[in-house]
C-alpha positions as CSV (number, residue, x, y, z in Angstrom):
1,X,244.0,-81.7,92.8
2,X,247.6,-82.2,91.9
3,X,250.1,-80.7,94.2
4,X,253.8,-80.3,93.3
5,X,255.7,-80.8,96.6
6,X,258.9,-78.8,96.9
7,X,261.9,-79.8,99.0
8,X,261.6,-77.9,102.5
9,X,264.6,-75.8,103.6
10,X,266.2,-78.4,106.0
11,X,269.7,-76.9,106.3
12,X,270.7,-73.6,107.9
13,X,273.3,-73.3,105.2
14,X,273.1,-73.5,101.4
15,X,274.6,-77.0,101.5
16,X,273.2,-79.6,99.0
17,X,270.5,-82.1,100.2
18,X,271.1,-85.6,98.9
19,X,268.2,-87.9,98.3
20,X,268.9,-91.2,100.0
21,X,265.6,-93.2,99.5
22,X,261.9,-92.9,98.9
23,X,260.0,-94.7,101.7
24,X,256.9,-94.9,99.4
25,X,256.6,-95.5,95.7
26,X,254.4,-93.9,93.0
27,X,250.9,-95.2,93.1
28,X,250.9,-95.6,96.9
29,X,248.5,-93.8,99.2
30,X,250.1,-91.4,101.7
31,X,249.0,-89.5,104.7
32,X,249.9,-85.9,105.6
33,X,252.9,-86.0,108.0
34,X,253.9,-89.5,106.8
35,X,257.7,-89.9,106.2
36,X,257.9,-90.4,102.4
37,X,261.6,-89.5,101.7
38,X,265.0,-89.9,103.4
39,X,267.6,-87.2,102.7
40,X,271.0,-86.2,103.9
41,X,272.4,-82.8,104.5
42,X,276.0,-81.9,105.7
43,X,274.7,-82.1,109.2
44,X,272.2,-84.9,109.5
45,X,270.1,-87.6,107.8
46,X,266.3,-87.0,108.2
47,X,263.0,-87.8,106.8
48,X,260.8,-85.5,104.7
49,X,257.1,-85.7,105.4
50,X,254.2,-85.5,103.0
51,X,252.4,-82.1,102.9
52,X,249.1,-83.7,102.0
53,X,247.0,-86.9,102.1
54,X,246.4,-88.7,98.9
55,X,248.4,-90.5,96.3
56,X,252.1,-90.2,95.3
57,X,251.8,-89.8,91.6
58,X,255.4,-89.1,90.6
59,X,258.9,-88.7,92.1
60,X,261.1,-86.0,90.5
61,X,264.2,-86.8,92.4
62,X,266.1,-90.1,92.5
63,X,268.3,-91.7,95.2
64,X,271.7,-90.1,94.8
65,X,270.4,-86.8,93.4
66,X,271.3,-83.5,95.1
67,X,268.4,-81.2,95.3
68,X,268.0,-77.6,96.6
69,X,265.3,-76.2,99.0
70,X,262.4,-75.1,97.0
71,X,263.1,-77.6,94.1
72,X,259.9,-79.8,93.2
73,X,260.6,-83.4,94.4
74,X,257.2,-85.0,93.9
75,X,253.7,-84.8,92.5
76,X,250.8,-85.7,94.8
77,X,247.2,-86.2,94.0
78,X,245.1,-85.1,97.0
79,X,242.1,-87.0,98.3
80,X,239.7,-84.2,97.4
81,X,240.3,-84.9,93.7
82,X,240.0,-88.7,94.0
83,X,236.3,-88.3,95.2
84,X,235.4,-85.6,92.8
85,X,234.5,-85.4,89.2
86,X,235.8,-81.9,88.7
87,X,238.7,-81.4,86.5
88,X,242.1,-81.7,88.1
89,X,243.9,-78.5,89.0
90,X,247.5,-78.2,89.9
91,X,249.0,-76.4,92.9
92,X,252.6,-75.9,93.9
93,X,253.5,-76.0,97.6
């Protein structure tokens, strides 16, 4: 199943969130809870963790981009689909 991963709400204010670097690249396997992205807010630099185990298919924010909470930042393919012959479905989280 494909999942569109959204930027979590990391700041108490509406300040922009700047993408610093991806810790994994498209095509790499990831685990739920793994740090996959480093971002910066007006208060701190922090990691964003994967919301599912599987494969990072696509990144939709590049280093230097400013993103908002709730904006889609990546597309993940979950393990459930990799072992199934069922058609892929897409979920937004």
